[in-house]
C-alpha positions in Angstrom: 25.9 -78.1 36.0 22.6 -78.6 37.8 20.2 -76.8 35.4 17.4 -76.6 37.9 19.8 -74.8 40.3 20.9 -72.5 37.4 17.3 -71.7 36.5 16.6 -71.0 40.2 19.5 -68.6 40.5 18.4 -66.9 37.2 14.9 -66.5 38.5 16.1 -65.2 41.8 18.3 -62.5 40.0 15.4 -61.5 37.9 12.9 -61.4 40.8 15.4 -59.2 42.7 15.6 -56.6 39.9 11.9 -56.7 39.2 11.0 -56.2 42.9 13.5 -53.3 43.3 13.2 -51.6 39.9 10.1 -52.6 38.0 7.4 -53.6 40.5 5.7 -50.2 40.3 6.3 -49.7 36.6 2.8 -49.5 35.0 4.1 -50.2 31.5 5.9 -53.4 32.7 2.9 -54.6 34.5 0.7 -54.0 31.5 2.9 -55.4 28.8 5.0 -58.1 30.5 3.9 -59.0 34.0 0.3 -59.5 33.0 1.3 -61.6 29.9 4.8 -62.9 30.1 4.4 -65.5 27.3 5.8 -64.0 24.1 3.5 -64.0 21.1 4.7 -64.6 17.5 6.6 -61.6 16.2 8.6 -58.9 17.9 8.4 -58.5 21.7 7.6 -55.6 24.0 10.0 -56.9 26.6 13.0 -59.2 26.6 15.0 -60.3 29.6 18.5 -61.9 29.8 20.7 -62.9 32.7 24.5 -63.3 32.6 25.7 -65.2 29.5 22.3 -65.5 27.9 22.1 -63.9 24.5 22.3 -60.1 24.9 24.0 -58.8 21.7 22.6 -55.3 21.2 22.0 -55.7 17.4 20.3 -59.0 17.9 18.0 -57.7 20.7 17.3 -54.6 18.5 15.8 -56.9 15.8 13.7 -58.9 18.3 12.0 -55.9 20.0 9.2 -53.7 18.7 10.0 -50.0 18.4 9.8 -48.8 22.0 10.3 -52.2 23.4 12.5 -52.7 26.4 15.4 -55.0 27.3 16.1 -56.0 30.9 19.6 -57.2 31.5 20.9 -58.7 34.8 24.4 -59.9 35.7 26.3 -60.8 38.8 29.6 -59.7 37.1 30.3 -56.0 37.0 32.7 -56.2 34.0 30.1 -58.2 31.9 27.4 -55.6 32.8 29.7 -52.7 31.9 30.4 -54.2 28.5 26.7 -54.6 27.8 26.0 -51.0 28.9 28.6 -49.7 26.5 27.2 -51.7 23.6 23.5 -50.8 24.2 24.4 -47.2 24.6 25.8 -47.1 21.1 23.1 -49.1 19.2 19.8 -47.3 19.2 18.8 -47.7 22.8 18.5 -45.4 25.8 18.6 -46.4 29.4 15.4 -45.9 31.3 16.4 -47.7 34.5 20.0 -47.9 35.6 22.7 -48.9 34.9 22.9 -49.7 38.6 23.3 -52.5 41.1 21.4 -54.1 44.0 23.4 -55.2 47.0 22.4 -58.2 49.0 23.6 -59.2 52.4 25.8 -57.1 54.8 25.8 -53.5 53.5 29.6 -53.2 53.9 32.4 -53.2 51.3 33.6 -56.7 50.3 30.6 -58.3 51.9 27.4 -59.5 50.4 26.8 -59.7 46.7 25.8 -57.4 43.9 23.3 -57.8 41.1 24.0 -55.4 38.2 21.2 -54.4 35.9 19.9 -52.0 33.3 16.7 -51.5 31.4 17.1 -50.1 27.9 14.4 -48.9 25.5 14.7 -49.3 21.7 14.2 -45.7 20.5 15.6 -45.7 16.9 13.7 -47.2 14.0 17.0 -48.4 12.4 20.3 -49.3 13.8 22.8 -46.4 13.8 24.8 -46.1 10.6 22.4 -48.3 8.7 20.0 -47.1 6.0 16.5 -48.3 5.1 14.2 -47.4 2.2 11.4 -47.4 4.8 12.6 -44.3 6.6 14.1 -41.0 5.4 13.7 -38.5 8.2 15.4 -38.8 11.6 12.7 -40.4 13.7 13.1 -41.5 17.3 11.3 -41.9 20.6 12.1 -39.3 23.3 11.4 -39.4 27.0 8.5 -37.3 28.4 9.4 -34.1 30.2 7.5 -35.2 33.3 7.6 -38.7 35.0 4.7 -40.9 34.2 3.8 -39.2 30.9 3.8 -41.0 27.6 6.9 -41.2 25.4 6.8 -39.0 22.3 7.9 -39.3 18.7 10.5 -36.8 17.5 10.7 -36.3 13.7 13.3 -34.0 12.3 15.2 -33.0 9.2 18.2 -35.3 9.0 21.8 -33.9 9.0 23.3 -33.2 5.6 26.1 -35.7 6.2 23.5 -38.5 6.8 21.6 -37.6 3.6 24.9 -37.5 1.7 25.9 -41.0 3.0 22.5 -42.3 2.0 22.8 -40.9 -1.5 26.3 -42.3 -1.9 25.1 -45.8 -1.1 22.2 -45.5 -3.5 24.1 -43.8 -6.3 27.8 -44.9 -6.0 28.7 -43.6 -9.5 27.4 -40.1 -9.0 30.1 -37.4 -8.5 30.7 -36.2 -5.0 30.0 -32.6 -5.9 26.5 -33.6 -7.1 25.9 -35.7 -4.0 26.7 -32.8 -1.7 24.5 -30.4 -3.8 21.5 -32.8 -3.6 22.1 -33.3 0.1 21.9 -29.6 0.8 18.8 -29.3 -1.4 17.1 -32.1 0.6 18.0 -30.7 4.0 17.4 -27.0 3.2 14.3 -27.2 1.0 12.6 -30.5 0.4 12.6 -32.1 3.8 11.6 -28.9 5.7 8.8 -28.3 3.2 7.2 -31.7 3.6 7.7 -31.6 7.4 5.9 -28.3 7.4 3.1 -29.8 5.4 2.9 -32.7 7.8 2.5 -30.4 10.7 -0.3 -28.6 8.9 -2.0 -31.9 8.0 -1.9 -33.1 11.6 -3.6 -29.9 12.7 -6.3 -30.3 10.1 -6.8 -33.9 11.2 -7.1 -32.9 14.9 -9.6 -30.2 13.9 -11.8 -32.2 11.5 -11.5 -35.9 12.3 -14.5 -37.2 14.2 -13.8 -38.0 17.8 -14.2 -41.7 17.3 -11.1 -41.7 15.1 -9.0 -39.2 17.0 -6.6 -41.8 18.4 -6.0 -43.4 15.0 -3.7 -40.7 13.6 -0.8 -38.8 15.3 -1.5 -35.6 17.3 0.9 -32.7 16.9 2.4 -31.8 20.3 5.1 -29.3 19.4 7.3 -28.0 16.5 10.4 -25.9 15.9 10.7 -23.7 12.8 13.6 -22.0 11.2 13.9 -18.3 10.1 11.9 -19.0 7.0 9.0 -20.5 8.9 9.8 -24.1 7.8 9.4 -26.8 10.4 12.7 -28.5 11.2 11.5 -30.7 14.1 8.1 -31.8 15.3 6.9 -33.9 18.2 3.9 -36.2 18.0 2.2 -38.6 20.3 3.3 -42.2 19.9 0.9 -44.6 18.2 2.5 -47.8 19.5 2.1 -51.1 17.8 0.5 -53.6 20.1 -2.8 -54.6 21.5 -5.0 -57.6 20.7 -4.6 -59.7 17.5 -7.0 -58.8 14.7 -8.3 -61.1 12.1 -7.3 -60.2 8.6 -10.9 -59.2 7.8 -11.1 -56.9 10.8 -7.8 -55.4 9.9 -9.1 -54.7 6.4 -12.3 -53.3 7.7 -10.6 -50.8 10.0 -8.2 -49.7 7.3 -11.0 -49.1 4.8 -13.1 -47.3 7.3 -10.4 -45.0 8.4 -9.5 -44.2 4.8 -13.1 -43.6 3.9 -13.3 -41.0 6.8 -10.1 -39.3 5.7 -11.3 -39.0 2.1 -14.9 -38.2 2.5 -15.2 -36.5 5.9 -11.9 -34.8 6.5 -10.9 -34.3 2.8 -7.3 -35.6 3.1 -5.6 -37.9 0.6 -2.7 -39.8 2.2 -0.7 -40.8 -1.0 1.7 -43.1 0.8 -0.4 -45.9 2.4 2.3 -48.5 2.5 2.1 -51.0 5.3 5.0 -49.2 7.0 2.7 -46.3 7.5 -0.1 -48.3 9.1 0.0 -49.2 12.8 -2.1 -51.5 15.0 -2.5 -50.1 18.5 -4.6 -51.0 21.4 -7.2 -48.6 19.9 -7.1 -50.4 16.6 -5.7 -49.6 13.2 -4.2 -46.2 12.6 -2.3 -44.3 9.9 1.0 -42.3 10.3 3.3 -40.2 8.1 1.1 -37.6 6.5 4.1 -35.7 5.0 3.1 -36.5 1.4 -0.6 -35.9 2.0 -2.8 -33.3 0.3 -6.2 -31.8 0.8 -8.9 -32.8 -1.6 -9.0 -30.2 -4.3 -5.8 -28.5 -3.2 -4.2 -26.3 -5.9 -0.6 -27.3 -5.8 0.2 -25.0 -8.6 0.1 -22.1 -6.2 3.6 -23.1 -5.0 5.9 -23.8 -8.0 8.4 -25.8 -5.9 5.6 -27.9 -4.4 4.0 -28.6 -7.8 7.4 -29.7 -9.1 8.0 -32.0 -6.2 4.6 -33.6 -6.4 5.0 -34.1 -10.1 8.2 -35.9 -9.4 6.6 -37.9 -6.6 3.8 -39.0 -8.8 6.3 -40.3 -11.3 8.8 -42.1 -9.1 6.9 -43.3 -5.9 6.7 -47.0 -5.2 2.9 -46.8 -5.5 3.0 -45.1 -8.9 5.6 -47.6 -10.2 3.5 -50.5 -9.2 0.4 -48.9 -10.7 2.2 -48.4 -14.0 3.5 -52.0 -14.0 0.1 -53.5 -13.2 -1.7 -51.4 -15.8 0.8 -52.3 -18.6 0.5 -56.0 -17.6 -3.3 -55.9 -17.7 -3.6 -56.5 -13.9 -5.3 -53.1 -13.5 -8.2 -52.3 -15.9 -10.3 -50.1 -13.6 -10.7 -46.7 -15.3 -11.2 -45.2 -11.8 -7.7 -46.4 -10.7 -6.1 -45.8 -14.1 -7.3 -42.2 -13.8 -5.0 -41.8 -10.8 -1.8 -42.6 -12.7 0.7 -39.9 -12.1 -1.9 -37.8 -10.4 -2.8 -36.6 -6.9 -6.0 -38.6 -6.6 -8.0 -40.6 -4.0 -7.8 -43.6 -6.2 -4.1 -43.8 -5.5 -4.9 -44.6 -1.8 -7.6 -47.2 -2.3 -5.6 -48.9 -5.1 -2.6 -49.5 -2.9 -4.6 -50.2 0.2 -6.6 -52.9 -1.5 -3.3 -54.6 -2.4 -1.9 -54.3 1.1 -4.9 -56.0 2.7 -4.0 -59.3 1.0 -0.6 -59.7 2.6 -0.5 -57.7 5.9 2.5 -59.6 7.2 4.8 -58.0 4.6 5.1 -55.6 7.5 7.1 -57.6 10.0 5.8 -55.4 12.8 2.3 -57.0 12.3 3.4 -60.6 13.1 1.4 -61.5 16.1 -1.0 -58.6 15.5 -2.8 -59.8 12.4 -4.0 -63.4 12.1 -3.3 -64.1 8.5 -3.7 -67.4 6.6 -3.6 -67.1 2.8 -5.8 -70.2 2.4 -8.5 -69.1 4.8 -12.0 -68.2 3.8 -11.6 -64.5 4.6 -8.2 -64.3 2.7 -9.7 -65.9 -0.4 -12.8 -63.6 -0.2 -10.6 -60.5 0.2 -8.4 -61.5 -2.7 -11.5 -62.0 -4.8 -12.7 -58.5 -3.8 -9.3 -57.0 -4.6 -9.4 -58.6 -8.1 -12.8 -56.9 -8.7 -11.4 -53.6 -7.4 -8.5 -53.8 -9.9 -10.3 -55.5 -12.8 -14.0 -54.8 -12.7 -16.3 -57.1 -14.5 -18.1 -54.1 -15.9 -15.4 -51.6 -16.9 -18.0 -49.0 -17.8 -19.6 -49.2 -14.4 -17.1 -50.4 -11.7 -18.6 -51.5 -8.4 -15.6 -50.0 -6.5 -15.0 -46.3 -7.0 -14.0 -45.2 -3.5 -12.7 -46.3 -0.1 -16.4 -46.3 1.0 -17.1 -48.9 -1.7 -14.3 -51.1 -0.5 -15.6 -50.7 3.1 -19.0 -51.9 1.9 -17.4 -54.8 0.1 -15.6 -55.9 3.2 -18.8 -55.7 5.2 -20.5 -57.9 2.7 -17.8 -60.5 3.1 -18.2 -60.3 6.9 -22.0 -60.7 6.6 -21.6 -63.7 4.3 -19.2 -65.4 6.8 -21.6 -64.8 9.6 -24.5 -66.3 7.6 -22.3 -69.3 6.6 -21.3 -69.9 10.2 -24.9 -69.8 11.2 -25.9 -72.5 8.6 -23.0 -74.7 9.8 -24.2 -74.4 13.4 -27.7 -75.3 12.4 -26.6 -78.2 10.2 -24.4 -79.5 13.0 -27.4 -79.4 15.4 -29.7 -81.4 13.1 
């Protein structure tokens, strides 16, 4: 086959669909047409023509959450098979399925170009489970054309919770599985979703305007007869934007945490990399369902007190804190004081660890420039060591997120000074 001819036909098919369907699409212009070369990591747009790879599960893994796949084919049956597959695997169609007719506009004359544009709206593939996500979370289309897509977070169905529990605890009796599933969907999940809605309202009220775009904004919620939230809608903090240096990523994380703790008075308690985003506005935090207000008296609600006691014993962060304390890798009395407690130190302990390997979150590939042997990586690792194991245990330098922010700024200042010396030396 003449590959130049094939490439020319491919480009013609794509150009035809782009001109007819996407030429006025602001999102396409911004995220693809202006920068069609794919960066490292997941993509915002992927395009395929005909026999080019278009397996839905493969495409799902290659796209960012909210990313779009454009498929074009001259064969109706091939296009129909792809439509069926994508409609069942975590995508929704935002353009098409449809076709563009070329040539004489009569039956049996001219040619058809079949197409569809599908958006990845689920966080995980249907019927798959992940330790990263427990609620049912998906993107939903705006109610009016041109508006932004929204995040819908809702209590999962009891059957899905039961299936998840069966996978995690295969030896547990079915009766117990069903009983726990009902408890999760009727009490625990609604309670934490209600708290998340309340926390988002506090953040919207108290967070300085400079940081308003760095946490989700509550748009709407639905409650049951008891007043518990079953579904809530938030604005979408979309991963994307310019690539940050590791040092800038660390600085923005520490600054936002400092503001949450010391200005707003909110402790996140689940600052895993999964709950950090990098948007065009910079670093943001999501998932405030486990958060508490500084000084909040959880004992006023016996169920809530019991749940947080359990959370402080079993969460990933608390397990790591326990392991690192027993192994001698954490000696800071400030951090040790947060063991199995609702405390600010839980946040800055875990954040300081996350800063040293940001690409453990695969969503950050192409968004954080990370080299473990770089000057900034080595300096941040040295600072983290001091956070965890202070030289002066009786008087640790790092007692808060604000102290970590100051430490990062000192690293940045030292690098600027070092670069200036190198420039001067090179000019001599």
